[in-house]
BAZALUM-377930 format. One record per residue (C-alpha): residue in one letter; chain; x, y, z. Coordinates in steps of 0.2 Angstrom, whole numbers. Each point is the difference from the previous one (the first is absolute). Layout:
! BAZALUM-377930
<node "A","A",<X,Y,Z>>
...
***
This chain:
! BAZALUM-377930
<node "M","A",<-427,98,309>>
<node "T","A",<0,-10,17>>
<node "E","A",<-4,-17,4>>
<node "D","A",<-16,4,6>>
<node "H","A",<-7,5,-15>>
<node "R","A",<-2,-15,-7>>
<node "P","A",<-15,-6,8>>
<node "D","A",<-10,16,-7>>
<node "I","A",<7,-5,-18>>
<node "G","A",<-6,-16,0>>
<node "R","A",<-19,6,7>>
<node "L","A",<1,15,-13>>
<node "A","A",<4,-13,-14>>
<node "V","A",<-12,-12,2>>
<node "A","A",<-13,13,3>>
<node "W","A",<4,7,-17>>
<node "Y","A",<1,-18,-5>>
<node "S","A",<-18,-3,4>>
<node "D","A",<-7,15,-10>>
<node "R","A",<13,2,-14>>
<node "A","A",<5,-20,-4>>
<node "R","A",<3,-4,-20>>
<node "D","A",<-14,-13,-5>>
<node "L","A",<11,-14,-7>>
<node "P","A",<-5,-15,-5>>
<node "W","A",<12,-10,13>>
<node "R","A",<-8,10,14>>
<node "R","A",<-17,-8,-2>>
<node "T","A",<6,-15,8>>
<node "K","A",<9,-6,15>>
<node "D","A",<5,-19,-7>>
<node "P","A",<19,0,5>>
<node "Y","A",<1,-9,-17>>
<node "A","A",<-8,17,-10>>
<node "V","A",<12,11,9>>
<node "W","A",<15,-13,-2>>
<node "V","A",<-2,0,-18>>
<node "S","A",<-2,21,-4>>
<node "E","A",<14,2,10>>
<node "I","A",<9,-13,-11>>
<node "M","A",<-7,9,-17>>
<node "L","A",<4,17,9>>
<node "Q","A",<17,-2,2>>
<node "Q","A",<10,12,-12>>
<node "T","A",<-15,3,-10>>
<node "T","A",<-14,13,2>>
<node "V","A",<-19,1,6>>
<node "A","A",<-4,5,-16>>
<node "T","A",<7,-16,-8>>
<node "V","A",<-6,-13,12>>
<node "A","A",<-16,5,3>>
<node "P","A",<-10,-6,-18>>
<node "R","A",<14,-15,3>>
<node "F","A",<-7,-5,19>>
<node "A","A",<-17,-7,-3>>
<node "A","A",<6,-9,-14>>
<node "F","A",<14,-10,10>>
<node "L","A",<-11,-5,14>>
<node "L","A",<-16,-7,-12>>
<node "R","A",<16,-12,-7>>
<node "F","A",<8,0,17>>
<node "P","A",<-13,1,14>>
<node "N","A",<9,-8,13>>
<node "L","A",<18,-12,3>>
<node "V","A",<-8,-14,-3>>
<node "T","A",<-4,5,-19>>
<node "M","A",<17,9,-1>>
<node "A","A",<10,-15,5>>
<node "Q","A",<-11,-12,-13>>
<node "A","A",<6,12,-13>>
<node "S","A",<18,-2,-10>>
<node "E","A",<10,14,2>>
<node "E","A",<-2,5,-19>>
<node "E","A",<-19,0,3>>
<node "L","A",<5,13,14>>
<node "L","A",<9,10,-12>>
<node "E","A",<-11,1,-13>>
<node "E","A",<-12,10,13>>
<node "V","A",<12,11,4>>
<node "V","A",<7,5,-18>>
<node "G","A",<7,19,-2>>
<node "L","A",<2,3,20>>
<node "G","A",<17,-2,0>>
<node "Y","A",<13,-6,13>>
<node "Y","A",<-5,-17,0>>
<node "R","A",<9,-7,12>>
<node "R","A",<-13,3,13>>
<node "F","A",<-12,-10,-7>>
<node "R","A",<12,-14,-2>>
<node "A","A",<2,3,18>>
<node "M","A",<-20,1,3>>
<node "K","A",<0,-18,-7>>
<node "K","A",<13,-6,9>>
<node "T","A",<-10,5,17>>
<node "A","A",<-17,-7,-6>>
<node "D","A",<10,-16,-2>>
<node "L","A",<7,0,16>>
<node "L","A",<-14,3,9>>
<node "V","A",<-12,-11,-8>>
<node "S","A",<12,-13,0>>
<node "E","A",<1,1,17>>
<node "S","A",<-20,-1,1>>
<node "L","A",<-4,18,4>>
<node "D","A",<-11,11,-10>>
<node "S","A",<3,15,6>>
<node "L","A",<14,12,5>>
<node "P","A",<8,1,15>>
<node "T","A",<-7,13,14>>
<node "D","A",<16,10,5>>
<node "Y","A",<15,8,-6>>
<node "R","A",<11,-12,4>>
<node "A","A",<-7,-13,-7>>
<node "L","A",<-4,9,-18>>
<node "R","A",<21,7,0>>
<node "E","A",<4,-18,0>>
<node "L","A",<-11,-4,-18>>
<node "P","A",<10,1,-17>>
<node "G","A",<-2,19,-7>>
<node "I","A",<-6,6,16>>
<node "G","A",<13,15,8>>
<node "D","A",<-3,11,11>>
<node "Y","A",<-11,12,-8>>
<node "T","A",<-13,-11,-5>>
<node "A","A",<0,-10,16>>
<node "G","A",<-2,14,10>>
<node "A","A",<-15,4,-14>>
<node "V","A",<-10,-14,1>>
<node "A","A",<1,-3,19>>
<node "S","A",<-6,17,3>>
<node "I","A",<-13,3,-13>>
<node "A","A",<-7,-18,0>>
<node "F","A",<3,-5,19>>
<node "N","A",<3,18,7>>
<node "E","A",<16,-4,9>>
<node "P","A",<8,13,5>>
<node "V","A",<17,1,-12>>
<node "A","A",<3,12,-14>>
<node "A","A",<3,-1,-17>>
<node "I","A",<12,12,-5>>
<node "D","A",<-1,3,-20>>
<node "G","A",<5,16,-12>>
<node "N","A",<-15,9,7>>
<node "A","A",<1,-4,17>>
<node "I","A",<19,3,1>>
<node "R","A",<-4,18,-9>>
<node "V","A",<-14,4,14>>
<node "L","A",<10,-5,15>>
<node "S","A",<17,7,-5>>
<node "R","A",<-10,17,-2>>
<node "L","A",<-10,-2,15>>
<node "L","A",<17,-4,9>>
<node "A","A",<12,11,-10>>
<node "R","A",<12,-14,0>>
<node "G","A",<14,1,-11>>
<node "G","A",<12,-13,-7>>
<node "L","A",<-5,-12,-15>>
<node "H","A",<-17,-9,2>>
<node "V","A",<6,-15,-10>>
<node "S","A",<9,-12,12>>
<node "A","A",<-9,-14,12>>
<node "A","A",<7,10,15>>
<node "S","A",<-7,16,-7>>
<node "K","A",<-17,-7,0>>
<node "R","A",<-1,-13,14>>
<node "A","A",<4,19,12>>
<node "L","A",<-16,8,-11>>
<node "A","A",<-10,-17,5>>
<node "V","A",<5,2,19>>
<node "D","A",<-10,19,-1>>
<node "A","A",<-13,-5,-11>>
<node "V","A",<-5,-14,13>>
<node "A","A",<-2,11,12>>
<node "M","A",<-11,11,-9>>
<node "I","A",<-13,-13,-2>>
<node "P","A",<-17,3,8>>
<node "S","A",<-6,-15,10>>
<node "G","A",<-7,-14,-10>>
<node "R","A",<1,12,-13>>
<node "A","A",<15,-7,-10>>
<node "S","A",<-9,-4,-17>>
<node "E","A",<-6,16,-3>>
<node "F","A",<15,10,7>>
<node "T","A",<12,-11,-13>>
<node "Q","A",<-13,5,-14>>
<node "A","A",<1,18,5>>
<node "L","A",<17,1,-1>>
<node "F","A",<-2,-7,-19>>
<node "D","A",<-14,14,-5>>
<node "L","A",<9,13,9>>
<node "G","A",<16,-2,-9>>
<node "A","A",<-9,-3,-17>>
<node "T","A",<-10,13,0>>
<node "V","A",<5,15,12>>
<node "C","A",<16,-2,6>>
<node "R","A",<5,-2,-17>>
<node "P","A",<20,-2,-8>>
<node "R","A",<-3,16,-9>>
<node "E","A",<-12,13,5>>
<node "P","A",<-6,-6,15>>
<node "D","A",<-17,7,5>>
<node "C","A",<6,4,21>>
<node "D","A",<-17,12,1>>
<node "A","A",<-10,-18,-1>>
<node "C","A",<11,-10,10>>
<node "P","A",<-11,-5,16>>
<node "V","A",<17,-1,9>>
<node "Q","A",<9,17,-5>>
<node "T","A",<1,6,18>>
<node "H","A",<11,-12,5>>
<node "C","A",<13,0,-17>>
<node "A","A",<17,3,3>>
<node "A","A",<5,2,-16>>
<node "L","A",<-16,13,-3>>
<node "Q","A",<5,9,15>>
<node "Q","A",<17,2,-5>>
<node "D","A",<-2,4,-17>>
<node "R","A",<9,-15,-6>>
<node "I","A",<-14,-11,-10>>
<node "D","A",<10,-1,-17>>
<node "E","A",<15,-6,10>>
<node "F","A",<-10,-16,5>>
<node "P","A",<2,-14,-2>>
<node "Q","A",<17,-3,-7>>
<node "L","A",<3,-13,-12>>
<node "A","A",<14,-8,-9>>
<node "K","A",<0,8,-17>>
<node "R","A",<-5,-10,-15>>
<node "R","A",<12,-8,-11>>
<node "E","A",<1,6,-18>>
<node "S","A",<-9,-11,-14>>
<node "I","A",<10,-8,-12>>
<node "P","A",<-8,-1,-19>>
<node "R","A",<3,-16,-8>>
<node "L","A",<-7,-8,-17>>
<node "V","A",<-11,-14,2>>
<node "A","A",<0,-11,-19>>
<node "V","A",<-16,-11,-1>>
<node "A","A",<-4,-12,-13>>
<node "W","A",<-18,-4,-6>>
<node "I","A",<0,-18,-6>>
<node "Q","A",<-15,-8,-8>>
<node "D","A",<-4,-18,-6>>
<node "E","A",<-5,-2,-20>>
<node "S","A",<-17,3,5>>
<node "H","A",<3,16,7>>
<node "R","A",<-12,-4,14>>
<node "R","A",<11,-5,14>>
<node "V","A",<16,11,9>>
<node "L","A",<14,-8,6>>
<node "L","A",<5,5,16>>
<node "Q","A",<14,-5,13>>
<node "R","A",<-3,-3,18>>
<node "R","A",<13,6,11>>
<node "T","A",<9,-11,13>>
<node "A","A",<-5,0,20>>
<node "D","A",<16,8,4>>
<node "A","A",<0,13,-12>>
<node "S","A",<2,19,9>>
<node "R","A",<-14,6,-9>>
<node "M","A",<-19,-7,1>>
<node "P","A",<5,-20,2>>
<node "G","A",<-11,-11,-8>>
<node "F","A",<-10,11,-12>>
<node "W","A",<-1,-1,-19>>
<node "Q","A",<6,14,-11>>
<node "L","A",<6,3,-17>>
<node "P","A",<18,-4,-4>>
<node "E","A",<9,16,5>>
<node "I","A",<17,6,2>>
<node "W","A",<5,15,11>>
<node "L","A",<16,12,-11>>
<node "A","A",<7,16,2>>
<node "P","A",<-11,13,-7>>
<node "S","A",<14,2,-14>>
<node "D","A",<-1,-19,-7>>
<node "D","A",<-11,-4,-14>>
<node "A","A",<-15,-11,5>>
<node "K","A",<-1,-10,-16>>
<node "S","A",<19,-6,0>>
<node "A","A",<-4,-4,20>>
<node "L","A",<-14,-9,-3>>
<node "A","A",<8,-11,-13>>
<node "E","A",<14,-4,8>>
<node "M","A",<-10,-6,17>>
<node "L","A",<-9,-11,-13>>
<node "S","A",<17,-6,-7>>
<node "D","A",<4,-5,18>>
<node "L","A",<-14,-11,1>>
<node "G","A",<4,-10,-14>>
<node "T","A",<-13,8,-13>>
<node "D","A",<4,11,-16>>
<node "S","A",<-13,16,-1>>
<node "S","A",<-4,12,-11>>
<node "V","A",<-5,17,12>>
<node "G","A",<-13,11,-9>>
<node "E","A",<-10,16,3>>
<node "E","A",<-1,10,16>>
<node "L","A",<-16,-5,6>>
<node "A","A",<-5,10,16>>
<node "R","A",<9,10,13>>
<node "A","A",<-2,2,17>>
<node "R","A",<7,10,17>>
<node "H","A",<1,-10,15>>
<node "S","A",<10,4,18>>
<node "I","A",<6,-12,12>>
<node "T","A",<10,1,16>>
<node "H","A",<13,9,-6>>
<node "H","A",<-2,1,-19>>
<node "R","A",<-8,10,-13>>
<node "L","A",<-3,-11,-17>>
<node "D","A",<-5,2,-15>>
<node "C","A",<-7,-15,-8>>
<node "R","A",<-2,-6,-20>>
<node "L","A",<-10,-14,-6>>
<node "H","A",<7,-6,-16>>
<node "A","A",<-8,-13,-12>>
<node "V","A",<11,-15,0>>
<node "T","A",<0,-14,-13>>
<node "I","A",<8,-17,3>>
<node "G","A",<-3,-17,-14>>
<node "A","A",<-13,-11,6>>
<node "G","A",<13,-13,6>>
<node "R","A",<10,10,10>>
<node "L","A",<-14,9,6>>
<node "A","A",<-8,-20,6>>
<node "A","A",<18,-2,9>>
<node "L","A",<1,16,8>>
<node "A","A",<-19,-1,5>>
<node "A","A",<4,-18,7>>
<node "R","A",<15,5,16>>
<node "E","A",<-8,1,17>>
<node "E","A",<-1,17,0>>
<node "F","A",<-10,5,-15>>
<node "E","A",<-17,-3,-3>>
<node "F","A",<-14,8,-15>>
<node "F","A",<-15,8,8>>
<node "S","A",<-14,5,-12>>
<node "I","A",<-8,18,-1>>
<node "D","A",<-17,-3,11>>
<node "E","A",<12,-9,14>>
<node "L","A",<10,17,1>>
<node "Q","A",<-16,9,-1>>
<node "A","A",<-8,-9,14>>
<node "A","A",<16,1,11>>
<node "A","A",<2,-22,-1>>
<node "A","A",<20,5,4>>
<node "P","A",<7,12,14>>
<node "L","A",<8,12,-14>>
<node "S","A",<14,11,5>>
<node "T","A",<-4,19,-1>>
<node "I","A",<12,5,-14>>
<node "S","A",<-7,-14,-9>>
<node "R","A",<-19,4,1>>
<node "K","A",<3,18,-3>>
<node "L","A",<9,-4,-18>>
<node "W","A",<-15,-12,-2>>
<node "L","A",<-13,9,2>>
<node "Q","A",<8,15,-10>>
<node "N","A",<2,-10,-16>>
<node "M","A",<-18,-8,2>>
<node "K","A",<-6,18,-1>>
<node "R","A",<12,3,-14>>
<node "Q","A",<-7,-14,-10>>
<node "T","A",<-18,4,4>>
<node "P","A",<-9,11,-13>>
<node "S","A",<-8,17,4>>
<node "P","A",<-19,1,-2>>
***
């Protein structure tokens, strides 16, 4: 495909998008703040997962000022279950920074957006093009797939240099004044037509300009790095209640924890699959200066995180009143009532939430 074809691709893609655009909640507004929120929420998270959460998030934090006024914990409560929580901490830092400078809106161009916490090349390109119609590229997984097939471009499409090269071609495709539509057209083409497997080439509006299709090499693009093999781990988790059995002991992760810093969790320990969960929990609590009796398994849950496959086991743990009070008095521990857990009064780690819900389901008698 020659360079002369790039403007034709842009015009065809935008015309197709005008007729076939997906109806997504964040497309019903051009508010830059809402566009930014949607792009952060969609990082490493599917459209199907984000769609029902987007409106609720905006209802609670409708603008930069309300986000800056909220605590980090309040922000995290609203996004529990979406994972990759560092992106939301960075979002809070951006709101705090802009409001501290007496600004109530996002910068209007790519370069200024790129300087803000948590906003990389992709997010800056997406917000600048969609919200401000700036002719810049937003190179995500969908765009990489569409562009690499159109260009039949080899090599691993994971490096910054490779993405920059694709961005140059993408910018050359943008019809004058139509950057917002073109960016979203690339997203939709990748999501609904130029799919990773079994792409619907017959429905593609730019098929006549697709070098990979013409060369019968669609399956060769894009070339991505192989995924690392997942490592199995056992996670032993403690269910510790007070004497009334109405409150549960939670532990807060430190601010520098590698996973979900600042979130609350049921006390847990990661083990090898062959280890004994009960013995490990007793040893963990002993290291905290507390003698305990680890009882029956209450619930199990599976969870995948980064490169790990987790087998999570929840065990009932009994601790004497005096020792339990001393443990709860430590800075990182606190009792929460079942009602508080149900009301999401504290951001709870995904593993703990899964096990807590399984345990509650087990205790609820069948009708």
